[in-house]
LOVEX-879965 format. One line per 3 residues: number of its first residue (from 1); for each residue x, y, z of C-alpha. Coordinates in nm, 3 decimals, padded with zeros to 5 digits. Example, Ala and Ser with C-alpha at 12.3 -4.5 7.8 and 13.67 -1.06 7.14 Angstrom:
! residues 2
1	01.230 -00.450 00.780 | 01.367 -00.106 00.714
! end
This chain:
! residues 434
1	-02.550 02.884 01.357 | -02.636 02.537 01.490 | -02.297 02.421 01.622
4	-02.401 02.068 01.722 | -02.575 02.009 01.391 | -02.275 02.145 01.197
7	-02.053 01.905 01.391 | -02.283 01.613 01.311 | -02.291 01.708 00.943
10	-01.913 01.746 00.924 | -01.857 01.411 01.095 | -01.999 01.234 00.789
13	-01.710 01.379 00.589 | -01.477 01.259 00.867 | -01.625 00.909 00.847
16	-01.653 00.851 00.473 | -01.291 00.943 00.401 | -01.195 00.600 00.535
19	-01.365 00.454 00.227 | -01.213 00.702 -00.018 | -00.857 00.663 00.105
22	-00.836 00.303 00.216 | -01.037 00.154 -00.069 | -01.004 00.389 -00.366
25	-00.674 00.569 -00.317 | -00.414 00.417 -00.088 | -00.461 00.043 -00.036
28	-00.731 -00.151 -00.222 | -00.682 00.020 -00.560 | -00.313 -00.070 -00.549
31	-00.398 -00.419 -00.419 | -00.648 -00.474 -00.701 | -00.412 -00.375 -00.984
34	-00.092 -00.538 -00.856 | -00.220 -00.847 -00.669 | -00.582 -00.927 -00.756
37	-00.527 -00.874 -01.132 | -00.146 -00.882 -01.119 | -00.061 -00.826 -01.486
40	00.288 -00.684 -01.422 | 00.520 -00.528 -01.503 | 00.310 -00.237 -01.638
43	-00.032 -00.340 -01.496 | -00.220 -00.183 -01.786 | -00.506 -00.434 -01.774
46	-00.539 -00.392 -01.397 | -00.545 -00.014 -01.432 | -00.810 -00.035 -01.705
49	-01.035 -00.274 -01.510 | -01.005 -00.051 -01.203 | -01.115 00.246 -01.413
52	-01.406 00.047 -01.558 | -01.535 -00.060 -01.215 | -01.528 00.295 -01.082
55	-01.683 00.434 -01.400 | -01.975 00.188 -01.381 | -02.046 00.287 -01.021
58	-02.045 00.654 -01.115 | -02.276 00.586 -01.410 | -02.529 00.444 -01.164
61	-02.497 00.756 -00.948 | -02.535 00.977 -01.255 | -02.874 00.819 -01.323
64	-02.993 00.794 -00.963 | -02.872 01.114 -00.791 | -03.101 01.378 -00.951
67	-03.403 01.149 -00.919 | -03.328 01.062 -00.556 | -03.266 01.429 -00.477
70	-03.601 01.530 -00.622 | -03.780 01.258 -00.424 | -03.602 01.369 -00.105
73	-03.726 01.727 -00.153 | -04.082 01.611 -00.218 | -04.100 01.368 00.077
76	-03.855 01.538 00.317 | -03.665 01.213 00.361 | -03.303 01.315 00.309
79	-03.191 01.148 00.631 | -03.345 00.813 00.536 | -03.178 00.820 00.195
82	-02.846 00.909 00.360 | -02.876 00.619 00.604 | -02.953 00.372 00.324
85	-02.645 00.478 00.126 | -02.429 00.458 00.441 | -02.537 00.103 00.525
88	-02.498 -00.014 00.165 | -02.139 00.113 00.161 | -02.055 -00.042 00.497
91	-02.183 -00.391 00.407 | -02.025 -00.417 00.062 | -01.695 -00.268 00.177
94	-01.668 -00.528 00.452 | -01.729 -00.798 00.189 | -01.406 -00.700 00.006
97	-01.231 -00.934 00.251 | -01.335 -01.226 00.030 | -01.171 -01.087 -00.287
100	-00.863 -01.302 -00.351 | -00.602 -01.300 -00.632 | -00.779 -01.401 -00.954
103	-01.131 -01.317 -00.828 | -01.138 -01.011 -01.051 | -01.512 -01.006 -01.124
106	-01.609 -01.030 -00.756 | -01.374 -00.743 -00.676 | -01.518 -00.529 -00.953
109	-01.880 -00.598 -00.850 | -01.815 -00.509 -00.486 | -01.630 -00.191 -00.585
112	-01.919 -00.091 -00.815 | -02.177 -00.134 -00.536 | -01.976 00.007 -00.247
115	-01.855 00.309 -00.445 | -02.212 00.372 -00.564 | -02.328 00.388 -00.202
118	-02.041 00.614 -00.102 | -02.071 00.847 -00.402 | -02.447 00.899 -00.392
121	-02.419 00.949 -00.016 | -02.196 01.250 -00.084 | -02.485 01.414 -00.271
124	-02.725 01.332 00.011 | -02.505 01.479 00.286 | -02.423 01.787 00.076
127	-02.796 01.867 00.041 | -02.806 01.954 00.413 | -02.543 02.230 00.372
130	-02.778 02.523 00.282 | -02.969 02.461 00.610 | -02.664 02.499 00.832
133	-02.598 02.873 00.814 | -02.635 03.198 00.618 | -02.483 03.216 00.267
136	-02.186 03.422 00.387 | -02.080 03.138 00.621 | -02.127 02.840 00.391
139	-01.772 02.855 00.252 | -01.626 02.806 00.599 | -01.880 02.536 00.694
142	-01.813 02.342 00.374 | -01.439 02.380 00.429 | -01.474 02.256 00.788
145	-01.645 01.940 00.665 | -01.381 01.873 00.404 | -01.099 01.946 00.650
148	-01.246 01.705 00.906 | -01.272 01.454 00.623 | -00.898 01.466 00.565
151	-00.834 01.435 00.938 | -01.059 01.129 00.941 | -00.877 00.984 00.645
154	-00.542 01.044 00.815 | -00.656 00.869 01.133 | -00.814 00.574 00.951
157	-00.525 00.516 00.713 | -00.256 00.560 00.979 | -00.419 00.284 01.184
160	-00.472 00.066 00.876 | -00.113 00.094 00.754 | 00.018 00.032 01.104
163	-00.201 -00.273 01.160 | -00.209 -00.425 00.812 | 00.131 -00.347 00.664
166	00.228 -00.300 00.301 | 00.041 -00.388 -00.019 | 00.201 -00.705 -00.153
169	00.117 -01.064 -00.243 | 00.330 -01.186 00.049 | 00.126 -00.978 00.293
172	-00.213 -01.059 00.140 | -00.361 -01.239 00.442 | -00.320 -00.925 00.652
175	-00.387 -00.655 00.392 | -00.717 -00.818 00.287 | -00.864 -00.691 00.617
178	-00.865 -00.338 00.474 | -01.229 -00.380 00.366 | -01.369 -00.476 00.708
181	-01.152 -00.212 00.877 | -01.278 00.068 00.648 | -01.637 -00.051 00.691
184	-01.612 -00.052 01.071 | -01.457 00.296 01.077 | -01.733 00.438 00.855
187	-02.004 00.262 01.056 | -01.895 00.393 01.396 | -01.771 00.745 01.321
190	-02.079 00.842 01.115 | -02.312 00.785 01.411 | -02.298 01.153 01.527
193	-02.442 01.251 01.188 | -02.759 01.056 01.249 | -02.782 01.169 01.612
196	-02.744 01.545 01.553 | -02.845 01.623 01.194 | -03.208 01.732 01.161
199	-03.462 01.675 00.886 | -03.640 02.004 00.809 | -04.019 01.991 00.807
202	-04.257 01.697 00.862 | -04.210 01.382 00.655 | -04.456 01.346 00.368
205	-04.592 00.998 00.308 | -04.613 00.946 -00.067 | -04.667 00.614 -00.243
208	-04.362 00.468 -00.414 | -04.500 00.496 -00.768 | -04.608 00.857 -00.704
211	-04.262 00.935 -00.564 | -04.101 00.823 -00.889 | -04.348 01.025 -01.093
214	-04.286 01.337 -00.885 | -03.913 01.277 -00.907 | -03.911 01.254 -01.286
217	-04.126 01.568 -01.318 | -03.894 01.766 -01.093 | -03.586 01.648 -01.282
220	-03.745 01.754 -01.612 | -03.833 02.093 -01.464 | -03.476 02.135 -01.340
223	-03.340 02.073 -01.691 | -03.558 02.356 -01.819 | -03.432 02.581 -01.539
226	-03.070 02.506 -01.628 | -03.130 02.631 -01.981 | -03.254 02.959 -01.830
229	-02.974 02.995 -01.575 | -02.638 03.005 -01.760 | -02.454 03.089 -01.435
232	-02.574 02.774 -01.261 | -02.535 02.562 -01.574 | -02.177 02.680 -01.623
235	-02.096 02.612 -01.259 | -02.206 02.251 -01.301 | -02.001 02.232 -01.621
238	-01.695 02.362 -01.437 | -01.754 02.113 -01.156 | -01.772 01.840 -01.422
241	-01.425 01.924 -01.552 | -01.259 01.981 -01.216 | -01.403 01.663 -01.067
244	-01.290 01.462 -01.370 | -00.935 01.572 -01.293 | -00.970 01.519 -00.919
247	-01.110 01.168 -00.956 | -00.810 01.076 -01.169 | -00.575 01.215 -00.903
250	-00.760 01.039 -00.619 | -00.777 00.706 -00.801 | -00.429 00.701 -00.955
253	-00.190 00.898 -00.730 | -00.067 00.596 -00.538 | -00.076 00.377 -00.848
256	00.131 00.647 -01.025 | 00.375 00.662 -00.736 | 00.418 00.286 -00.738
259	00.439 00.231 -01.114 | 00.597 00.551 -01.252 | 00.793 00.709 -00.966
262	00.870 00.367 -00.812 | 00.874 00.505 -00.462 | 00.961 00.309 -00.153
265	00.726 00.234 00.136 | 00.844 00.525 00.353 | 00.773 00.778 00.075
268	00.432 00.622 00.016 | 00.342 00.671 00.382 | 00.487 01.023 00.384
271	00.286 01.115 00.074 | -00.032 01.006 00.243 | 00.040 01.209 00.558
274	00.151 01.520 00.367 | -00.148 01.526 00.131 | -00.398 01.474 00.413
277	-00.254 01.757 00.620 | -00.221 02.000 00.329 | -00.570 01.911 00.201
280	-00.720 01.988 00.543 | -00.529 02.319 00.558 | -00.640 02.403 00.202
283	-01.007 02.327 00.274 | -01.015 02.537 00.592 | -00.797 02.820 00.461
286	-00.967 02.862 00.126 | -01.309 02.815 00.290 | -01.227 03.108 00.521
289	-01.109 03.313 00.221 | -01.427 03.233 00.028 | -01.637 03.412 00.289
292	-01.411 03.717 00.278 | -01.284 03.784 -00.075 | -01.547 03.605 -00.282
295	-01.640 03.245 -00.347 | -01.603 03.256 -00.727 | -01.263 03.425 -00.710
298	-01.124 03.166 -00.467 | -01.270 02.880 -00.670 | -01.097 03.007 -00.986
301	-00.767 03.043 -00.804 | -00.777 02.680 -00.689 | -00.825 02.568 -01.051
304	-00.515 02.755 -01.167 | -00.323 02.609 -00.874 | -00.430 02.262 -00.987
307	-00.280 02.311 -01.334 | 00.058 02.391 -01.175 | 00.036 02.083 -00.952
310	-00.039 01.849 -01.246 | 00.244 02.000 -01.449 | 00.471 01.935 -01.152
313	00.360 01.570 -01.138 | 00.439 01.523 -01.508 | 00.779 01.694 -01.480
316	00.886 01.516 -01.160 | 01.166 01.302 -01.318 | 01.299 01.603 -01.515
319	01.287 01.826 -01.207 | 01.480 01.564 -01.009 | 01.753 01.561 -01.274
322	01.771 01.941 -01.286 | 01.789 01.972 -00.907 | 02.063 01.708 -00.898
325	02.269 01.922 -01.138 | 02.199 02.247 -00.953 | 02.260 02.117 -00.600
328	02.550 01.888 -00.688 | 02.401 01.594 -00.501 | 02.149 01.327 -00.595
331	01.783 01.428 -00.574 | 01.543 01.137 -00.614 | 01.223 01.162 -00.815
334	01.023 01.041 -00.516 | 01.145 01.339 -00.312 | 01.025 01.583 -00.579
337	00.698 01.390 -00.610 | 00.643 01.432 -00.236 | 00.680 01.810 -00.266
340	00.444 01.824 -00.564 | 00.200 01.611 -00.366 | 00.190 01.882 -00.099
343	00.088 02.139 -00.363 | -00.179 01.904 -00.498 | -00.305 01.847 -00.142
346	-00.369 02.219 -00.093 | -00.584 02.215 -00.407 | -00.760 01.888 -00.331
349	-00.978 01.994 -00.041 | -01.018 02.357 -00.143 | -01.150 02.300 -00.497
352	-01.411 02.043 -00.390 | -01.519 02.244 -00.086 | -01.546 02.567 -00.288
355	-01.757 02.402 -00.557 | -01.995 02.254 -00.300 | -02.032 02.589 -00.122
358	-02.100 02.772 -00.450 | -02.391 02.540 -00.528 | -02.531 02.595 -00.177
361	-02.515 02.973 -00.229 | -02.690 02.963 -00.568 | -02.995 02.742 -00.499
364	-03.301 02.772 -00.271 | -03.281 02.586 00.059 | -03.607 02.396 00.002
367	-03.480 02.260 -00.332 | -03.132 02.163 -00.215 | -03.194 01.790 -00.260
370	-03.255 01.803 -00.633 | -02.984 02.060 -00.706 | -02.724 01.869 -00.510
373	-02.846 01.570 -00.705 | -02.730 01.758 -01.014 | -02.409 01.844 -00.831
376	-02.365 01.471 -00.778 | -02.453 01.407 -01.142 | -02.184 01.652 -01.256
379	-01.926 01.491 -01.032 | -02.006 01.132 -01.124 | -02.037 01.200 -01.496
382	-01.696 01.361 -01.456 | -01.564 01.050 -01.286 | -01.678 00.831 -01.574
385	-01.529 01.066 -01.831 | -01.205 01.117 -01.640 | -01.141 00.758 -01.534
388	-01.228 00.605 -01.870 | -01.024 00.876 -02.040 | -00.714 00.811 -01.830
391	-00.767 00.436 -01.854 | -00.769 00.441 -02.234 | -00.495 00.703 -02.265
394	-00.258 00.510 -02.040 | -00.313 00.201 -02.258 | -00.195 00.409 -02.554
397	00.061 00.648 -02.403 | 00.148 00.496 -02.067 | 00.044 00.641 -01.731
400	00.336 00.888 -01.712 | 00.223 01.076 -02.024 | -00.151 01.027 -01.983
403	-00.149 01.233 -01.663 | -00.135 01.551 -01.875 | -00.503 01.487 -01.948
406	-00.570 01.628 -01.599 | -00.404 01.958 -01.688 | -00.645 02.007 -01.979
409	-00.940 01.927 -01.755 | -00.848 02.189 -01.493 | -00.795 02.455 -01.760
412	-01.138 02.372 -01.907 | -01.292 02.404 -01.558 | -01.141 02.751 -01.523
415	-01.273 02.868 -01.862 | -01.622 02.739 -01.777 | -01.650 02.980 -01.482
418	-01.660 03.286 -01.710 | -02.032 03.355 -01.654 | -02.060 03.231 -01.295
421	-02.172 03.514 -01.066 | -02.302 03.543 -00.709 | -02.504 03.821 -00.538
424	-02.286 04.123 -00.464 | -02.362 04.144 -00.091 | -02.327 03.869 00.168
427	-02.666 03.752 00.283 | -02.846 03.857 -00.032 | -03.141 03.619 -00.074
430	-03.066 03.338 -00.312 | -03.227 03.353 -00.651 | -03.542 03.146 -00.678
433	-03.480 02.840 -00.891 | -03.779 02.627 -00.971
! end
């Protein structure tokens, strides 16, 4: 295996987690709903507009990812596409500094563009995975990348919270620097990716109009192939459902903790640390297991584990009351929520890493760009479905009850794996998909 190249590839996961956590999960999402929009006490409009902005960005990825992936395969330009998405994310994330209370449209536009760059970049970096090792090692390599991602997120967010403080209107002049901070972290720590990761084969110079034509033809051919490959089609369907649930968890965990659990600042920080550590452990541990007891089996197990975690989130207040009665001393809901967050963290890295590795094992290396484009399409279509679903459901039922939507999504993802199969022996040549 190419150790330096694997390190460079994994460092992109390390770098881009600063965007996911600081902007989408921990700080800016909370800042947008509670301060930029500020429609307290229930913040339902802020939550809905946040969902809409993310859904629009994922709609753009849904359209662009398969086409870009096909063009990358035809022109051998994956690295150039990856660099363009990286720079787009860095510039627009830094510009979030200028989003002030009341400037809702500007905030939504910048989130749409920056999240588009980040999300399509995930497809681009994932397309390098089949090149990095034999099929029987891809589970561990994918898990290594995801684990490093959570370490990167932990480092970036620890520095950000320490330097910028809490999310509040009173602290706005400091917390608004979260955009430039996340952009700088992504810019600097992704440099090893572009130094060490290799483009396979000579670049093919193709005119822009011909590139688009080739891209559309390859996408159409891929759709025909999916009708003939129920195993691959069902895997993408399962990824659709699981990613819909995961995007809800990523986008609303800290909003849920603030609005429903009403946690204090120390629990908020502890939740972040616990989920990052457990997610890294889950990605590495389940990635190691994938290569030993079977990728499909491990993937299915993570989906069942997710259903238990979501049920625990929903039952957190009830569990706190029950534990108070059993132990004879007060048990706060935020303490239970922290424990449930650790369970969810184990699932978070493992499910995403396992799905990515399964795609890498099931498609030809020389067509990885277009098939990881479809992987990106599944994930982003899921994000639109999941985020708009939770946004509308929480308007109707409230966020506390709407979270059960995630449980249904993870169960559907498990059912969809019924026909997913891999070659029996490690190292068996991957089926030709054309």
